[in-house]
N, C-alpha and C positions, 0 to 999 in steps of 0.2 A: 654819156661817156665823156670824160674830160679830154683835153687836148693831149696830155701826156700818154694816156692809155690809147687813144686813137693813133698817135704817132707810133707807139710801140707795135701795135697790131698791124699797122700799114707797113712798117719796116720788116716785120716778121714775114708777112705775106709776100712783100716784094722780094725779099731774099730767097724765099723758097721758089717763087715763080721765075725770077730773073736768072738765078743760077741754073735751074733745071731746064729752062726753055730758051733763054737769051733775052736780053733787054728789049731788042727790037720786036720780038714776037709777042710780047706781053703788053697789053694796053692797060690803061688806068681802070677800066671797068673790071678787068680780071682781078686786079689788086684789090679794088673796092669789094668785089664779091667775096674773095678769099678772106679778107680781113673782117668783114661784117661792119665796116665803117660806112656811114652815109656818104653819098657823093659830095654833099655840101661840106662835111667835116674833112673829107679827103683833100679838097681844094683849099680849105683853110690851113691845113697842115703843110700841103705841098702844092703851091699854085700851078706848077708845071711839072711835067714828067721828068724833065732834067733835074729838078730839085729833088725829086724822089730817088732818082738814080744816084745822084751825088751822095745823098744821105745813106742810101743802102751801101754804097762802096765804103764810105767812112766807117759805118758801123761794122761792116764785115772786116775791115782792116783792124779795128780795135780787137775784135774777137779772135781773129786769126793770129795776130801777133801775141796776144796774151796767152793763148793756148801753146804756141811755140815756146815762148819764154818759160812758162811753167814746166813744160816737158823737159826742156834742156836744163833748166836749173835743178830739177829733181835728179838729174844725172851728172851733177857736178859741173855744170856749164861746159861740158865737153862739146866742142864744135861738131864732132861726128854724130852727136845725138840729134842734131838738126835732121840728119838723113833718116834716123829712126822715126822721128815725128812725121817726116814726109811719107815714109812707107805706110805708116798707120793711116794717114790722110788719104793717100792714093787708094787704099784698100776699102775705104768707106763706100757704102752703097750710094749711088748717085754722084760719085766723083766725076766732075766735068772739067777738071783743070783749074787754072787760076781765073777767078772772077774778074780780075783786073786786066789780064791779057785778053780774055774773052770780050770784055766790054770795049777795050781799045780796038780790037779787031772788028767788032760790030759797027763802031762809029767811024772808023777811019781817024779823022781828027775830031774828037768829041768837043762838046761845049766846054768853055774854059773851066767851070767848076768841076765837071766830070774828069777832065784831063788832069786837073790839079789833084784830085783825090787818087787817081791812078798813079801819078808820079810820086805823090807823098808816100803811098804804100811801098813802092819799090825803093824809094830813098830810105825809108824807115827800116825795111828788111836789111838793106845793105849796111846801114849804120849799126844795126843789131849785130850783124856778123863781124863788123869792124871792132865792136866792143868785146867780142868773144876771142878774137885772134889778134895777136900783135902782128902788125904788118898789113898796111892797107892793100897792097897788091895781092897778097894771099887771100885776104877776106873778099876782095873783088872776084878772084878766081872761084872761090867757093860759092859766091853769089851766082856766078854764071852757071855753075853746076846745079845749084838749086833750081834756077829758072829753067835750064835745059831739061832736067829730070821731070819737072812739073809738066812741061809741054809734051814731052815724050810719053809720060804716063797717061796723059789725057788722050793722046792720039792712039797709043797702042793698047790702052786698057791694062797695062802691066804694072802693078805696084813695085815689081822688081827693079824698075828704073831707078828707084831711090837707092837700092843696094849698089847698082852700077856706079852711080854718082858718089856714093859713100866710099867705094874702093878708090875712085879717082881722087877724092878728097884726102883719103889716107896717104896716098902717094905724095900729094902736094905738101901735106903737113909733115910727113917724114923728111922730105927733101929740105924743108925749111928749117927743121929743127934740131 
């Protein structure tokens, strides 16, 4: 197995395990076992667990934002479509909230690379919303609604939190417009 295939398999396993059970609860042996990658190859790809966690978060960020962009773009780049995407995500089996918030909560103040991956994700989501909406203040308010709905959906298990946030967003957009 080459390094690229091993890395992909390790990241796939890490994403499944870390998101479902938490980063702190999962050891490198579990990732190795799930991925089918040898221990030697695992440590060649990711010399430390923090390296794997950072790579997992960066990969998840790319996938998450790509899915959001495609969904919203298919709906005419309507900012309210963000909340439709959230509702779909919240209703997925195994939804456990935001991997970035969860990771930050688990670590407190995570290692610099992990903290940077978490902050980059939040900065990129905020920037995306700023690109959809004229007015930085309004985009930042919608960002707060997105984050709040995500946390509440994880806590309550209710995908309807996206609809509540969407209604609040609609009020903000109407008042702006």
